[in-house]
MARSE-804019 format. One record per residue (C-alpha): x, y, z; residue in three letters. Coordinates in steps of 0.02 Angstrom, whole numbers, padded with zeros to 5 digits, always signed. Each point is the difference from the previous one (the first is absolute). Example, Ala and Ser with C-alpha at 12.3 -4.5 7.8 and 13.67 -1.06 7.14 Angstrom:
+00615-00225+00390ALA
+00069+00172-00033SER
***
This chain:
+00405-00340+00223MET
-00068+00175-00007LYS
+00011+00162+00071ALA
-00189+00043+00056ARG
-00091+00132-00094LEU
-00039+00106+00156TRP
+00194+00012+00015VAL
-00005+00122-00140ASN
+00181+00025-00024PHE
+00011+00089-00163LEU
-00120+00118-00055LEU
+00035+00099-00158PHE
-00107+00143-00072GLY
-00018-00007-00197LEU
-00139+00126-00044ALA
+00075+00140-00100GLY
+00112+00029-00138SER
+00014-00159-00116THR
+00142-00052-00116LEU
-00069-00070-00174LEU
+00018-00186+00015LEU
+00090-00006-00158SER
+00057+00164-00046GLY
+00183-00047+00054CYS
+00087+00009-00179GLY
+00125+00150-00038ARG
-00079+00154-00104GLU
+00104-00072-00143ASP
-00107-00150-00003GLY
+00146-00134+00056SER
-00077-00135+00113ARG
+00148+00003+00132ASP
-00035-00014+00204PHE
+00010+00167+00080THR
-00053+00067+00170LEU
-00166+00046+00000ASN
-00075+00138+00129GLU
-00059-00135+00128ARG
+00192-00061+00013GLY
-00004-00148-00085TYR
+00067-00067-00164PHE
-00144+00000-00138GLN
+00035-00064-00183ASN
-00200+00003-00095ARG
-00076-00126+00104GLY
+00136-00079+00097VAL
+00061+00070+00164GLY
+00116-00024+00150LEU
-00021+00055+00163MET
+00155-00008+00113ALA
-00030+00007+00190PHE
-00168+00097-00004GLN
-00071-00142+00088ASP
+00088-00079+00153THR
-00107-00157+00058ALA
+00097-00127-00054PRO
-00111-00141+00108GLU
-00147+00050-00107SER
+00102-00001-00167ARG
+00007+00178-00030GLN
+00170+00061+00021SER
+00167+00040-00082GLY
-00004+00001-00175LEU
-00188-00042-00086ILE
-00018-00015-00175LEU
-00167+00038-00078VAL
-00013-00054-00195SER
-00151+00047-00110HIS
-00107+00008+00138ASP
+00049-00136+00110ASN
+00103-00002+00157ARG
+00143-00159-00065ILE
+00142+00015+00141ALA
+00009+00080+00162SER
+00120-00007+00159ASN
+00167+00038-00103GLY
+00113+00006+00150ASP
+00148-00066+00094LEU
-00060-00153+00098ARG
+00091-00115+00131LEU
-00109-00138-00061GLU
-00020-00083-00170ALA
-00197-00007+00016THR
-00048+00108+00149PRO
-00166-00022+00078GLY
-00102+00120+00105GLN
+00095-00006+00168TRP
+00168+00004-00083SER
+00123+00149+00025PRO
-00038+00153-00108VAL
+00109+00160-00024PRO
-00033+00169+00062ARG
+00001+00158-00129LEU
+00113+00116+00083ILE
-00037+00112-00170SER
-00055+00019-00187ARG
+00070+00112-00120THR
-00056+00069-00172VAL
+00139+00068-00109ASN
-00105+00061-00164ARG
+00166+00073-00079ASP
+00082-00181+00018GLN
-00185-00088-00032GLN
+00059-00098+00152ALA
-00098-00048+00167ILE
+00114-00060+00154THR
-00067-00073+00140ALA
+00106-00035+00157THR
-00042-00143+00120LEU
+00065-00098+00142LYS
-00021-00163+00111TYR
-00051-00019+00130PRO
-00161+00123+00025ASP
-00002+00007+00186ASP
-00171+00063+00001ARG
-00053-00190-00038GLN
+00108-00100+00087HIS
-00092-00098+00117LEU
-00135+00155+00000LYS
-00166+00055-00064GLY
-00145-00084-00063PHE
+00084-00121-00127ASN
+00178-00020+00095PRO
+00165-00055-00098LEU
+00141-00093+00067HIS
+00151+00075-00084TYR
+00166-00084-00009PRO
+00173+00065+00044ASP
+00046+00090-00142ILE
+00011+00176-00047GLU
-00018+00046-00187LEU
-00021+00183-00069GLU
+00001+00015-00192TYR
-00074+00109-00152ASP
-00115-00043-00121ILE
+00017+00110-00174THR
-00107-00020-00143VAL
+00039+00092-00155ARG
-00111+00033-00171ALA
+00119-00030-00141LYS
-00124+00004-00163GLY
-00087-00154+00005LYS
+00092-00092+00138ASP
-00021+00039+00177LEU
+00195-00036+00100TRP
-00012-00052+00176VAL
+00156-00003+00107THR
+00028-00064+00183VAL
+00137+00092+00090ASP
+00049-00078+00184LEU
+00079+00135+00132LYS
+00094-00164+00057HIS
+00033-00182-00053PRO
-00101-00123+00059LEU
+00067-00097+00153PRO
+00059-00154-00063GLU
-00132-00109+00054LYS
-00126+00082-00089TRP
+00083+00009-00173ALA
-00093-00070-00135GLY
-00157-00011+00129LYS
-00058+00184-00028VAL
-00060+00047-00166GLY
-00085+00120-00102PHE
-00165-00062-00047GLN
-00165+00036-00104LEU
-00159-00093+00014GLU
-00096-00060-00157LEU
-00209+00008+00035TYR
-00020-00186-00031PRO
-00192-00005-00046ALA
+00017+00098-00170ASP
+00173-00112-00052LEU
-00092-00189+00036PHE
+00024-00078-00171GLY
+00111+00134-00059LYS
+00172-00034-00060SER
+00182+00057+00045TRP
+00166-00012-00089ILE
+00170+00021+00125MET
+00170+00009-00116ASP
-00036-00174-00094GLU
-00140-00075+00113HIS
-00182+00014-00015THR
-00138-00038+00101GLY
-00184+00018+00052LEU
-00059+00088+00156PHE
-00088-00141+00102PRO
-00186+00017+00058ARG
+00064-00100+00152TYR
+00176+00014+00087PRO
+00099-00137-00021TYR
+00081-00087+00159GLY
+00196+00010-00063VAL
+00077+00088+00147THR
+00187+00020+00084VAL
+00045-00020+00183PRO
-00032+00172+00083PRO
+00144+00121-00011SER
-00056+00129+00144ARG
+00028-00027+00194GLU
-00178-00054+00066PRO
-00106+00132+00081THR
+00026-00067+00204PRO
-00155-00086+00066LYS
-00135+00012+00123LEU
+00065+00011+00168VAL
-00093+00030+00164SER
+00110+00162+00052THR
+00091+00124-00078GLY
-00024+00152-00125GLU
-00037-00133-00157LEU
-00147-00063+00094LYS
-00147-00038-00119GLY
+00092+00016-00153LEU
-00017-00182-00070GLU
+00101-00034-00181PRO
-00084-00110-00119LEU
+00078-00151+00052ALA
-00049-00107-00153HIS
+00038+00152-00118HIS
+00175+00015-00023ARG
+00065-00067-00148ALA
+00031+00107-00147GLU
-00058-00009-00186PRO
+00149-00052-00125ALA
-00011+00098-00143PRO
-00098-00011-00161LEU
+00154+00075-00096ALA
+00150+00073+00023LYS
+00098+00123-00121GLY
+00020+00178-00071LYS
-00159+00058-00082LYS
-00183-00059+00013LEU
-00129+00054-00099THR
-00171-00021+00060ILE
-00153-00036-00091ALA
+00072+00010-00165PRO
-00169-00036-00088GLU
-00103+00134+00077SER
-00003+00192-00052GLU
-00065+00058+00183THR
+00110-00125+00107LEU
+00179-00005-00097ARG
+00137+00047+00117LEU
+00192-00014-00029GLN
+00128+00009+00155ILE
+00181-00006-00023GLU
+00140-00025+00151SER
+00170+00102-00035LEU
+00064-00060+00151LYS
-00029-00157+00076GLY
-00126-00153-00059GLU
-00183-00004+00000LEU
-00111-00127+00091GLN
-00203-00045-00040LEU
-00072-00045+00150LEU
-00163-00056+00031ASP
-00047+00064+00173GLY
-00157-00096+00031ARG
+00105-00168+00036VAL
+00026+00079+00146GLN
-00146+00108+00039HIS
-00157-00023-00078GLN
-00046+00185-00026ASN
+00176+00019-00078GLY
+00049+00080-00179TRP
+00125-00045-00131PHE
+00166+00094+00066THR
+00138+00053-00113LEU
+00160+00017+00114ARG
+00186+00034-00020THR
+00108-00053+00162PRO
+00137+00126+00060ILE
+00163-00059+00005ALA
+00132+00004+00128ALA
+00088+00182+00009GLY
-00115+00061-00129ALA
-00067+00200+00038THR
+00001+00139-00149ASP
-00112-00082-00117LYS
-00022-00166+00084ALA
-00166-00037-00111VAL
-00019+00080-00183SER
-00145-00042-00091TRP
-00077+00055-00163ARG
-00187+00005-00013ILE
-00081+00007-00181THR
-00192-00020+00012PRO
-00094+00007-00160HIS
-00087+00140-00024VAL
-00147+00000-00133ILE
+00018+00143-00111GLU
-00162+00126+00003ASP
-00080-00117+00118TRP
-00165+00072+00066VAL
-00092-00077+00161ARG
-00176-00070-00043GLU
-00158+00108+00096PRO
-00049-00124+00148VAL
-00195+00018+00043PHE
-00013+00019+00178GLN
-00194-00020+00067HIS
-00082-00115+00136SER
+00007-00180-00053MET
-00192-00038+00076ILE
-00072+00165-00073GLY
-00113+00134+00066TYR
-00160+00028+00070HIS
-00104+00098-00097PRO
-00032+00170+00109ASP
+00191+00000+00040GLN
+00137+00108-00089PRO
+00087-00110-00121LYS
+00178+00066-00074LEU
+00124-00108-00063ALA
+00192+00047-00026VAL
+00101-00022-00156ILE
+00195-00005+00056GLU
+00104+00050-00151THR
+00188+00022-00067ASP
+00004+00192+00021PRO
+00086+00005-00180ARG
-00155-00080-00068ALA
-00145+00105+00041PRO
-00184-00052-00033LEU
-00061+00061-00181GLU
-00146-00110-00008GLN
-00158-00013+00113PRO
-00045-00149+00117VAL
-00148-00092-00039ARG
-00114-00095+00134LEU
-00082-00149-00093LEU
-00165-00097+00075GLN
+00029-00195-00017LEU
-00136-00115-00047ASP
-00019-00179-00048ALA
+00035+00017-00189SER
+00170+00036+00019GLY
-00017+00184-00074SER
+00005+00149+00120PRO
-00097+00139-00008THR
+00104+00172+00026GLU
-00095+00083+00117VAL
+00140+00148+00048LEU
+00126+00083-00123ASN
+00096+00159+00054LYS
+00170+00056+00048MET
+00065-00031+00167PRO
+00051+00155+00114GLU
+00191+00017+00026GLU
+00045-00024+00190TRP
+00185+00034-00024GLY
+00150-00076+00055GLU
+00021-00110+00167PHE
+00148-00135+00031LEU
+00073-00032-00171ARG
-00149+00008-00101TYR
-00134+00113-00084ARG
-00178-00027+00048TYR
-00169+00027-00067TYR
-00167-00026+00078ARG
-00147-00067-00086PHE
-00179+00052+00068ASP
-00142-00111-00020PHE
-00111+00045+00146SER
-00150+00042-00112SER
-00003-00188-00064ILE
-00135-00093+00133LYS
-00076-00126-00088GLU
+00052-00178+00074ALA
+00116-00117-00096GLY
+00162-00071-00075LEU
+00132+00169-00040TYR
+00154+00003-00085GLN
+00107+00142-00029LEU
+00104+00027-00173ALA
+00140+00097-00070LEU
+00014-00049-00172GLY
+00036-00173-00032GLU
+00046-00005+00197GLN
-00151-00061+00110ARG
-00021-00021+00193SER
-00042-00130+00094LEU
-00189-00009+00022PRO
-00090+00065+00153PHE
-00186+00018+00064ARG
-00124+00144+00042ILE
-00123-00079+00126ALA
-00089+00042+00160ARG
+00060-00155+00055ASN
+00190+00038-00066VAL
+00078-00010+00186TYR
-00106-00149+00052ASP
+00057-00130-00125GLN
+00149-00090+00047ASN
+00095+00153+00091VAL
-00012+00000+00169TRP
-00046-00195+00015GLN
+00160-00080-00051PRO
+00070+00084+00151THR
-00097-00079+00122LEU
-00033-00159-00096ASP
+00199-00041-00033TYR
+00104+00123+00074PHE
-00046-00005+00185LEU
-00042-00177+00013PRO
+00171-00033-00088VAL
+00111+00109+00131GLN
-00093-00089+00159MET
+00132-00065+00085GLY
-00035-00143+00153HIS
-00117-00088-00132MET
-00002-00125-00143ARG
-00060+00090-00165VAL
-00056-00107-00150LYS
-00088+00065-00162GLU
-00087-00157-00082LYS
+00145-00104-00064TYR
+00144+00127+00069LYS
+00090+00012+00169LEU
+00041+00196+00005TRP
+00086-00064+00180HIS
-00011-00109+00164ASP
-00023+00047+00168ASP
+00147+00086+00047SER
+00098+00072+00154HIS
-00105-00099+00142ARG
+00163+00002+00097ASP
-00021+00201+00012ASP
+00081+00083+00090ALA
+00145+00016+00122LEU
+00058+00161+00067MET
+00131+00100-00093ALA
+00173+00011+00057PRO
+00056+00177+00099THR
+00113+00117-00085ASP
-00024-00051-00181ILE
-00022+00098-00165ASN
-00083-00130-00106HIS
+00020+00014-00192PHE
-00169+00044-00044ASP
-00034+00163+00085GLY
-00040-00090+00188TYR
+00091+00051+00159THR
+00012-00075+00177GLN
+00045+00130+00146GLY
+00085-00065+00165GLU
-00137-00085+00062THR
-00153-00086-00092THR
-00121+00120+00095LEU
-00111-00144+00064THR
+00003-00155+00122ASP
+00080-00111-00117PHE
+00189-00049-00029ALA
+00087+00012-00156PRO
-00003-00160-00095GLY
-00162-00046+00105GLU
-00161-00067-00085HIS
-00135+00121+00000VAL
-00169-00074-00008PRO
-00154+00067-00104GLY
+00087+00070-00145LEU
-00036-00166-00122ASN
-00177+00050-00063ARG
-00059+00143-00119GLY
+00095+00144-00093GLY
+00047+00012-00192TRP
+00171-00025-00079TYR
+00077+00190-00047ASP
+00007-00057-00156ALA
+00166-00077-00072GLY
+00084+00011+00174ASP
-00115-00129+00102ALA
+00010+00137+00169ASP
-00109+00058+00100PHE
+00025+00200+00029ARG
-00138+00064+00129VAL
-00025+00149-00103GLU
-00051-00113-00167SER
-00100-00117+00118GLN
-00112+00124+00079SER
+00013+00120-00150GLY
-00092-00137-00090GLU
-00127-00034+00118ILE
-00032+00197+00002PHE
-00042+00002-00187ILE
-00105-00155-00015LEU
-00087+00062+00139SER
-00036+00166-00075ALA
-00048-00091-00155ALA
-00131-00101+00090TYR
-00074+00147+00102GLU
-00017+00124-00161GLU
-00031-00131-00138PHE
-00094-00144+00071GLY
+00091-00146-00062ILE
-00084-00165+00005GLN
+00093-00090-00126HIS
+00039-00174+00018ASP
+00115-00106-00110ASN
+00117-00072+00111THR
+00018-00142+00141LEU
+00082+00074+00157ILE
+00007-00139+00149ASP
+00098+00054+00149GLN
-00022-00163+00099GLN
+00077-00102-00147LEU
+00129+00141-00058ARG
-00090-00030-00181LEU
-00012+00142-00130THR
-00108-00069-00180GLU
-00006+00135-00127LEU
-00163-00004-00099ARG
-00066-00098+00136GLU
-00154+00113+00066PRO
-00032-00045+00197ASP
-00153+00105+00035GLY
+00100+00151+00091LEU
+00054+00175-00063PRO
+00171-00031-00050ASP
+00063+00158+00062ILE
-00056-00021+00173LEU
+00097-00157-00004GLN
+00160+00090-00061GLN
-00017+00132+00136ILE
-00023-00145+00131GLU
+00166-00073-00063HIS
+00077+00165+00011GLY
-00061+00026+00205LEU
+00040-00190+00029LEU
+00188+00062-00038SER
+00009+00177+00090VAL
-00129-00024+00137VAL
+00082-00168+00026GLY
+00177+00068+00000GLY
-00056+00143+00134TYR
-00055-00141+00116GLU
+00132-00091-00005SER
+00126+00114+00013LEU
-00087+00140+00117GLY
+00022+00117-00144ARG
+00022+00025-00189LEU
+00128-00121-00084TYR
+00096+00122-00136ARG
+00014-00144-00106GLY
+00035-00202-00039ILE
+00152-00039-00137ILE
+00109-00139-00022VAL
+00161+00006+00070PRO
+00119-00024-00138THR
+00021+00044-00173LEU
-00002-00176-00058THR
-00181+00008+00057GLN
-00042+00143-00062TYR
+00040+00016-00181VAL
-00112-00176-00017MET
-00121+00039-00133GLY
-00151-00109-00033GLY
-00087-00103+00138ASP
+00036+00090+00163PHE
-00038-00161+00105SER
+00187-00071-00023GLY
+00072+00157+00059GLN
-00013-00100+00194THR
-00041-00181+00037ASP
-00161+00060+00095ASN
+00064-00067+00168LEU
+00012+00109+00150ILE
+00183+00027+00083TYR
-00004-00046+00178ASP
+00162+00070+00055GLY
+00092-00167-00009THR
+00116-00029-00146LEU
-00098-00151-00058SER
-00172-00085+00033THR
-00054-00184-00057GLY
-00076+00088-00149GLU
+00151+00117-00055ARG
+00129-00080-00119THR
+00177+00030+00012ALA
-00013+00141-00125THR
-00095+00096+00115HIS
+00108-00015+00164SER
+00114+00140-00057ALA
-00113+00137-00014LEU
-00187-00005+00019PRO
-00094+00067-00161ASP
-00143+00081+00094ASP
-00047+00182-00042ARG
+00049+00142+00118TRP
-00131+00115+00056VAL
+00079+00187+00043PHE
-00083+00126+00115THR
+00034+00195+00004GLU
-00066+00164+00084ASN
-00073+00109-00148ASN
-00135+00107+00057PRO
-00045+00026-00178ALA
-00005-00163-00049ARG
-00100-00054+00160GLU
-00138+00142-00039PHE
-00027-00051-00170ASP
-00026-00179+00043ALA
-00122+00047+00160ILE
-00092+00100-00153ALA
-00001-00150-00108ASN
-00067-00128+00117LEU
-00126+00122+00067ALA
-00069+00014-00174ALA
-00029-00190-00034ALA
-00108-00002+00171VAL
-00158+00045-00089LYS
+00015-00107-00139PRO
+00051-00147+00103MET
-00166+00026+00134ARG
-00135-00096-00099ALA
+00139-00118-00090TYR
+00118-00042+00164ASP
-00069+00081+00157PRO
+00144-00093+00121ALA
+00130+00062-00118LEU
-00079+00171-00018ALA
+00020+00017+00196GLU
+00176-00075-00026ARG
+00035+00143-00114THR
-00068+00131+00099LEU
+00078-00034+00147SER
+00165-00020-00066ALA
-00018+00169-00080ALA
-00069+00094+00160GLU
+00139-00088+00115SER
+00126+00063-00133LEU
-00072+00170-00013TRP
+00014+00004+00194ALA
+00198-00007+00000THR
+00084+00173+00009GLU
+00099+00039-00137ARG
+00112+00158-00044PRO
-00084+00111-00138LEU
+00178+00030-00071ALA
-00050+00066-00158ASP
-00131+00052-00118SER
-00008-00178-00101HIS
-00049-00093+00169VAL
-00127+00140+00059ARG
-00089-00035-00185ASN
-00011-00181+00054GLU
-00050+00032+00166ARG
-00158+00100-00076ILE
-00021-00153-00108ARG
-00012-00117+00143ALA
-00117+00134+00076ALA
-00123-00003-00134VAL
-00009-00194-00012GLU
-00011-00026+00171LEU
-00154+00113+00000PHE
-00064-00076-00149ARG
-00002-00156+00085ALA
-00066+00043+00159THR
-00067+00175+00005GLY
+00098+00028+00155ASN
+00009+00201+00049ALA
+00182-00017+00053GLN
+00044-00027-00175TYR
-00084+00138-00072LYS
+00074+00101+00130GLU
+00158-00031-00078VAL
-00046+00037-00166ILE
-00077+00172+00029LEU
+00163+00029+00099SER
+00099-00013-00142GLU
-00106+00122-00116GLN
+00142+00116-00040ASP
+00129-00143-00027HIS
-00138-00074-00116ILE
-00009+00132-00109LEU
+00169+00047-00001GLU
+00045-00184-00081ASN
-00165-00026-00083PHE
+00065-00086-00135ARG
+00079-00122+00095GLN
-00126-00044+00121VAL
-00161+00102-00058GLY
-00065-00162-00095TRP
+00007-00093+00167ALA
-00090+00126+00097VAL
-00126+00011-00143ALA
-00058-00162+00020ARG
-00081+00052+00179ALA
-00017+00205-00028VAL
-00187-00001-00016HIS
-00030-00148+00154GLU
+00090+00125+00119LEU
-00098+00130+00009ASN
+00105+00137-00014ALA
-00049+00140-00131PRO
+00166+00106+00031GLU
+00099-00157-00047LEU
-00112-00049-00140THR
+00007+00174-00062GLN
+00169+00016-00009ALA
+00037-00149-00071MET
-00123+00027-00126ARG
+00104+00164-00064LYS
+00158-00110+00037GLU
-00073-00136-00131ALA
-00056+00151-00131ALA
+00195+00065+00010GLU
+00050-00177-00016TYR
-00100-00027-00159ASP
+00045+00172-00087ARG
+00195-00064+00022ALA
-00046-00168-00081LEU
-00081+00090-00153GLN
+00137+00107-00025GLN
+00129-00135+00032LYS
-00088-00106-00138MET
+00102+00092-00133ALA
+00158-00074+00074ALA
+00013-00141-00107THR
-00080-00069-00159PRO
-00107-00114+00110TYR
-00110+00123+00107GLY
+00116-00036+00144LEU
+00125+00083+00105ASP
+00148-00118+00038PHE
+00184-00018-00030GLU
+00082-00166-00076MET
+00133-00073+00122GLN
+00080-00161+00003LEU
-00146-00087+00068TRP
-00163-00003-00093GLY
-00131+00126+00051ARG
-00160-00126-00016GLY
-00011-00041+00185TRP
+00026+00195+00079SER
-00113+00048-00133LEU
-00151-00139+00054GLN
+00046+00065+00186GLN
-00035+00171-00048GLU
-00165-00063-00097GLY
-00064-00081+00154VAL
+00008+00156+00107ALA
-00069+00102-00139GLN
-00167-00126+00003TYR
-00042+00041+00193PHE
+00035+00187-00031LEU
-00134+00005-00152HIS
-00109-00103+00085LYS
+00006+00126+00165ALA
-00001+00168-00107PHE
-00071-00053-00173PRO
-00048+00178-00031GLU
+00182+00061+00002VAL
+00105-00152-00023PHE
+00006-00074-00171GLY
+00025-00174-00064ARG
+00083+00026-00169ASP
+00176-00013+00079TYR
-00048-00179+00088LEU
-00067-00046-00177LEU
+00169+00046-00076ASN
+00118-00112+00132ILE
-00120-00149-00044LEU
+00022+00030-00189ASN
+00188+00019+00037TYR
+00004-00161+00086VAL
-00111-00077-00140LEU
+00129+00053-00151GLY
-00005+00189-00030THR
+00191+00002+00062ASN
+00162+00039-00076PRO
+00118-00095-00104GLY
-00013-00124-00134SER
-00087-00146+00122ASN
-00194+00050-00064ALA
-00052-00125+00163GLN
-00111+00010+00123SER
+00105-00015+00184TYR
-00145-00133+00056ALA
+00052-00167-00055THR
-00163-00075-00080GLY
-00097+00151-00015VAL
-00014+00078-00182GLY
+00060-00041-00169ALA
+00172+00004+00041ASN
+00078-00014+00169SER
+00151-00052+00098LYS
+00039-00184-00044GLU
+00168-00015+00110ALA
+00013+00083+00171ALA
+00091-00010+00153TYR
-00098-00113+00083GLY
+00017-00166+00107GLN
-00001-00101-00176ASN
+00122+00141-00085ARG
+00117-00150-00020MET
-00126-00064-00147ASP
-00011+00182-00100TYR
-00165-00005+00062SER
-00139+00088+00092ALA
-00149-00004+00128ILE
-00160+00077-00063PRO
-00055+00139+00093GLY
+00166+00065+00050GLY
+00042+00170-00037VAL
+00177+00033-00039ILE
+00100+00178+00056VAL
+00008+00045-00174GLY
+00101+00109-00129THR
+00165+00051+00092ALA
+00143+00131-00061LEU
+00168-00047-00071VAL
+00073+00172+00022GLN
-00009+00135-00056PRO
-00155-00033-00108ASP
-00039-00176-00076PHE
-00165-00078+00073PRO
+00015-00185-00001GLU
-00103-00170+00038LEU
+00094-00157-00051LYS
-00098-00173-00021GLU
+00126-00053+00130PHE
-00067-00066+00174PRO
+00170+00054+00120TYR
+00004+00188-00040LEU
-00092+00028+00169TRP
-00012+00178-00022GLN
-00109-00018-00160GLN
-00087-00173+00034SER
-00017-00051+00173GLU
-00165-00021+00081TYR
-00032+00054+00181VAL
-00113-00016+00160LEU
-00076+00132+00114GLY
-00079+00099-00164GLY
+00064-00027-00177GLY
-00121-00115-00073ALA
-00126+00033+00142SER
+00015+00187-00038ASN
-00032-00051-00195PHE
-00136-00096+00063MET
-00092+00145+00101PHE
+00014+00124-00128LEU
-00068-00103-00134ALA
-00139-00041+00115LEU
-00006+00201+00019ALA
-00007+00033-00160ALA
-00163-00139-00016ASP
-00081+00099+00133HIS
+00041+00171-00034LEU
-00060-00014-00190LEU
-00166-00095+00022ASN
-00142+00042+00090ALA
+00000-00117+00124ALA
+00150-00148+00064PRO
-00019-00148-00110ARG
+00057-00134+00110HIS
***
């Protein structure tokens, strides 16, 4: 369903020279498409990128059309299926050539891509077809011409099945009209169930042995949508100035399909099948976008959607079209009950410069400290309202994560909210030992053995308690589960949160939102995580790698995850008195994976050890079980293969020392002084949590010096972007990684406040809360601030909905220079929630800001 953030398979830097967004007409003033300096076709506010992105499963690949600051079409390429899904075969890009003399871009691609055939994090299965082809895009006046040339004709059985297609972003088209030759229609909000029998060979089914083991097809998702229309020329949204687009096929018919018939995350698809025997110009399209003459993008206010503490720096960013420099001042208005705002500041913003495809200005109103409600104004344009207040970070900011997101994500529990059932008690049948020699479809692998006393397919008891869904996927990764334990434990220790708004009853397996039970919610959540990770260790004799469903049909399920399995423990026979015939062919119980991974094991040891102190007063027995697990895991000999493993081992030693005071852990830390200093930005923050208890002046002074140098570097890097942060945009949004940096910086500031500042941390928080690039003007934290994400990639994504307190990954990059955050729940690289950080890192930073900016903790 997604390739995870930590894969980071595409990372692109964008700092540096920036092409003007709309400066693409020729000097004579004509409005023709031309190749710009960034290597894509541009005509005023419309641009067509060609194979600058290569992530088709994320719907960022092939031809991508951005019309008047809105990506309306993507994934223009040759595909083997009419409406492909995430695990469908994708081509490999061999080369991309830009010919400025001919105003053309040519990409050469081929099937199969041997790098992904049953390999990698999300393995794909390629059918028996070899196909190499060129796609050429040429600019001719106001048209863009696309041709597809095959090196060899298609095999007979693939003729008419392989086709060139362009996917149309659905949410903007709902209710808009289309014209296909003499046919007309409206783009439907919901897919119609008109399908035709499958035209392709089915993917091989799950088998107990062999190379395809673990690649279970979407067994009930094989039918294909019937075309909404067929013809030669399609006009999209003729009534819309900003969306209107015309596409004509000069060879072969056009088919308009609704990909959501087959996949809820599908897009509308325009397709031309390739005929038998075709090679040169097997496909020929003319694309004519409507270009608004002299179009100028409206300025966008970017500010914290909750507001600011009186004593913190206050910077708003204004993102503008480079062809329209700001020529009037920005005004700060204070709102009152009369509805007639008072102007409290009026000045020209400072021009920052160019970043991505825009020009940026910064408006500093740090001098304004009076509590109240405010708006920014530019001419008649107004920003959303925000507060200046001492409790700005303590009013409905961190609380939704603890009140909603974490309870809703709880596995093995029935989760209710008054009249609403979020989901029922689930996966009571956890878990079967995973098969050996398998590469699972979502990044899990099992080697030649199970590394335990359990045989493949044998039920492992003790895994059906605790844990959180992560986050739209319903799997339990050990780094996510233990990472969540760590950040919650750190937040409790640092800020002493006693907040109680949720009933959590482990005996009844019941969670009730907005129903206090007299116990601190954060301690109950730490307990819930420990029940899974410690319970798993006690059952397996080692950490689990992860627990996940065995089939794609289960995995793609949204909504109530309790329907993924029948909750009946599979006992090794293929039928029991309780099982029906439908269960007898294959058990539906989740699989538990194991691995030898020293870095991940040390990380989990550190995370478990961090929970010991918070648990001692709440549940002493669980605290001792946790410490026993952490120390037993520590005692296992592991190779220190690389710097990353050593960093995690140091973290583990720090947290075990904090939990026990044992000298053996202190000795490990002190013996690694040189490594700590050489890798200070990776591991210094972790050692800072204990440095003043180590009674090691030499290490303390050396770390203080490194912290001061790090702070100086951060101060210089704050000029790298308009947001006072140093980061590069990429396929995945940057919110999670920035938040993780912010948590680390808090501990450095706490340990060395005289040399390590807090401004960078506060800038990270402002970024997540709305001071971020693109036209979204949105807080990444759902339900937090004047405007926040309302359609996110969580378990309720099928409803275009969200979970309060969940924090998305945020604005992502469409290569090479377009920042995007669509109100569309299926783009996981923008809108996904996550466990093991994410929302809880945000919660920690909000609590930290409240703590640092006020004289004393407010909880």
